[in-house]
N, C-alpha and C positions, 0 to 999 in steps of 0.2 A: 444546322449547316454542317455539311461534311467537308472537311478540309479547310485549312487556314493558310494556304499558299497564296500565290499571286492573285488568282481570281477571287477567292473567298475574302481575303483581306482588303483588296483594293476596290472591288466592285460590289459583291453581294452584301457584305456586312454593312457598309455605309448606307446602301439603299434600304436594307431591311430595318436599319435603325431610324430612318427618317420618313418612313411611310406609315401614316396613322393606321392603326388597326392591326399592325404586325409587331410581334415582340420576339426578338432573338434571344432564346433561352439556353440553347445547348449547342456546343461546337465540338465536333470530332477532330482531334488533333493530337499528335505525338509531342507537341511543344506547348504545354499548358502555360508556361511563363510568357511566351510570346502572345498568346491569346489574351491572358489576363492583363497584360500591359495595356492593351487597347480596350478590352471588354471585361472589366473587373467583376461584373455581376453574373456572367454566364457560367454554366456548368460545363466543364471540359471532360469529354469522354475519350479515352485513348482509341477505342475500336470503332471504326466508322459504321460497321454493321449494327453494333449495339445502339449507336445514336440514331440510325435510320429506323429502328424499330422501337424506340423509346416510347413508353406508354403515355407520356405527357406531351408529346409532340403531335401537332396537326399537319404541319407542312415541312417537308424535307427538301433542302437545297443541296444538290450534289455538285460540289466544286472540287472534285478530286481529279487525278490524271485520267485521260480519256478512256483508257482500257478498263477502268473500274466503273465506268458509268452504268453499264448494263447490270452487273450483279447487285450493285447498291440500289439502283432504281427498282429493280425487281423485288428486292427484299423489303423496301419501303412500301411499295404498292401492295404486296401480299400482307403487310402488317396494317393495311387500311389507311396509309398516309397519302396525302396529296404531295406531288413532287414537281420541283423545278430542276432541270438539268442544265448545267453550263454547256455552251456549245463546244464541240459538236455533240449533238444528241447521242449518237452512237458512231461506231467506226464503219459499220456495214448497213446496207439497206435491210437485210434480213433481221438484224437486231432491232432496227427502228420499228419494223412491222410488228415484231413480237411484243415490244413494250407498249406500243399503241393498242394492240389487242388486249393485253393484260389490264391496262388502265380502263378500257371500255368494259371489260368483264367485271372489274371491281368497282366501277362507278366512281372513280377518283379523277381529280384534275391532274393532268400531266402536261407540262409545258417545258419549253426550251428558252434559254436566256438569249433571245435575239434582240438585245437592247438597242442595236443600231437602227431599228425602225424609228427610234426617237432621237436620232442625230439631227442637228439643225440643217445640215446640207441635204440630207435625204428628204426631210420634210419640205424644203424649198423645191427640190426637183419634183416631188409628188404634186405640189401645187401647180407648178408650171405645166405638167402633163395633163392635169385635170382641166385647166383653163384653155388648153390648146395653143399656148403661146408658140410652141415650136412646130406645130402641125403634126404630120405623121412622122414619128421618130424612126429613123432608119439605121442609125449607128450610135452606139453608146460605149464609152470607155469609163470603167469604174475601177479605182485602184486604191490599195493601202500599201504604202511604201515605208521602209525604214532604212537607216544606214547603220548597220551593226556588223562590221566586217569580221569581228572576232566571234567564233563559235563559243557559246557559253555552256557551262556544265549544268544544264537543266533538262528535264525529261523531254520538253518540247523540241529540243534540238539533238536528241539521241535516237538511235535506231530501235524505238519501241513502237508498238501498235498505236496508231493515231497521232504520231508526231509529224512534224513538218509544217511548212507554212500554209499548204493547201487546207489541212484540217484545222489550222489555227485561225487563219483569217478568211479562208474560203467560205465557211458557213455564213458569215455576215454578208459577204459580197453576193452570194447566191440567194440568200433569203430576201435581200432588198430587191433583187431583179425579179424574183418570182412574184413578189407583192406588186410590182409595177406592171409586169408584162405577162404573167402566167407561165405555163410550162413551155419550154422550147421544143422544137422538132428534133434537133440533134445537139450533141455536145462535142466540141473538139478541144482536147486538152494537151498541154505540154507542161510537165513538171520537171524541175532540174535542180541540181546542187551546184551553185556557182562559187561559193566561198571556199577558200583553202581549208581543208579539214572538215568540210560539212559532211555529216553522215546521213542527212535527210534532205528533202527538197527545201530550198530557201528562195526559190523563184518559181512563179507559175504564170502562165497565160492560158486562159480558158475562154473559149468563144461559145456562147449560147446562140444557136442559129434558129431564127424565126422566119416566117414568110416575109420577105422584103425588109428584114431587120437583122442586124448582128450586134450582139452585146459582148464586149470583150472585158473580161475580169482579169486584173493583174495585181500581183503582189511580189515584193522583192525586199531582201535585206541588204541590197547594195545600190540603193538610189539615194543620192544626196541632192539637196537643193529644192526638190519638190516639183513634180509634174502636177497637172490638174487632178484634183480628187475626182471630179466628174468632167467629162467632155461629152456633150449630148448634141446630136445633129439631126435635124428634121427638115421637112419640106418648106418650112417658113423661116428657118434660121437655126442658130446654134446657141448653146449655153455652156459657159466655162465656169468652173468653181474651183478655186485654189483653197488650200488650207483644210485642216480636219476640224471636226467638232471638238470643242475644248473639254468636254465633260470627263473623258477618260484620263487626260493628263492631270486634271484637277483632283480626281479621285485617287489616282496613283500617288499624287503628292500628299495625300492624307486629308484632303478637304472633304467635309461633309456637305451634301447638297443642301441648298436652302438660301444661299446668298442672293442678294437682290439682282445680281447679274448672272445668276446660274443659267447655263445653257445658251447665253448670248454668243453670237458669232460676229467677230469684228471684220471678217473678210467677205464682202458681198459677192454674189455671182455676177456674171456679165452676159447679157443676151446680145447677140449680133444678128440683126435683122438681115435676112438674105437679100441680095441684089443691091440694096443701098449701102450696105456695110455700116449702117447706123448701129451704134452700141449704146446700151443703157445698163445701169446696175439694177440688180434685183434684190429685194429684201429677203432676209433669211429668218424664218420663224425660230423661236426659242426652242431648243431641245430640252428634254427632261427624261432621263432614264427611270425616274420614279414612277412614271406612268405604267411601266411594265408591271411592277410589283403592286401598284394600286389595282391593276386589272386582275392580277392573280388573287389578291384579297377578295375582290368582288366575285370572281368566278368560284372560289371556295364557298362563299356565302350564297351562291346561286342567283346573284342579281345581275351578272354580266357574263358575256361570252368570254371564254378563255382567250387571252390576247395572242397567244401563239399555240395553235392546236397541234395535237400529235400528227394530224394529216399534213400540216405545214412542215413538220419535222421530217416526215417520210419523204415528202417531195424534195426537200433539201438533200437528204441522204441519197436519193436517186441521182441527183446531179453530181454530188461528190463522187459517187461510185462510177458514174459514166465518165467523168474527167480522168479518174485514175486509169480506167480501162482504155480510154482513148490514148493517153500518154504512153501506156505500155504497148499498145498494138499499132499505133500510128494511123488510126482510122477514126472517122466520125462515129459516134455511138448514140443510140437512142436511149431514152429513159426506160428502165426495167420496171415500169408501173403497170398494174392491171387496168383494165378498162374501167372498173369500178373506182379505183383510186384516181384515175384521170378525170372521170366524171364528177367526182366529189370535190376535187380541187377546182375552185371557181375559175372559169375562163374569163369571168368579169374583171379579173385583175388588170387586164390591159387598159391603161388609161389614155391611150393615144389613138383612139379610133377616129378622131376628127381629121 
């Protein structure tokens, strides 16, 4: 694992330690004492590139600052390693394409940590769309909000490549939507800095435009109290879901996955049936981020499909790029994908054809 900052310590290390068949052996970090306090048996290597090409390593997890993802992933692939990259995969679409092509050329598994596919609330929405409860979905609002009015001294909030809330939370929001509805026709984006002293975007509102459907993605560092995590409206009714999946908070608090209540969601969703205004609660499946790394394990063994493919990552990068361009120019932007890329990305993602 390359990096033992927030992402490596809080997310990747606990999952790697609790998925059967995986063994975390080496960590690249300039703070060996911090690593050994949590992981006494691992080898700590100061230089990330040395760890990425270590002869005893099969799988490399890149959990370093965003602007370093490309050179470290490239080094690992050229050394014959399978690679997982923390989101965002890359800062630009061109970089995403280049790494995807290199992984194909080398015959290695390359994946991106889109763990939010295993959020309890996302799994609940996916089930609702599959069974047609809401009919044809016409409007979706999906949001990740925080209340952090003070700008912190960390790279994600400083003017460096790949910083800002859109590249931090946007990849999760975009990946979920693409899995549900496929590629949009156009993207309309607004990115802004709202906090005093903010050097990068800390608020975003990005609309993915489909035929007869608009999906609005929102994230902010200045929203207290909580708006619905999901608000989904269709021809048969609406679904509202408050509260976030609890796994992230528990991992950040230092808990390892595996408790009997792991991934349970205590806040059910609510379906409002159109016309009658009849409301009923909906069950929420249990989430479990370990499924991502179990899928990686099996993909490396050749027994299962890569859970998040390079093509998935290229599509997400195209939407991220389009939103940035739209915010800069003030116009709707199409995805800069080739016809081959569009054709390969399954249009069967749309779960709301009923």
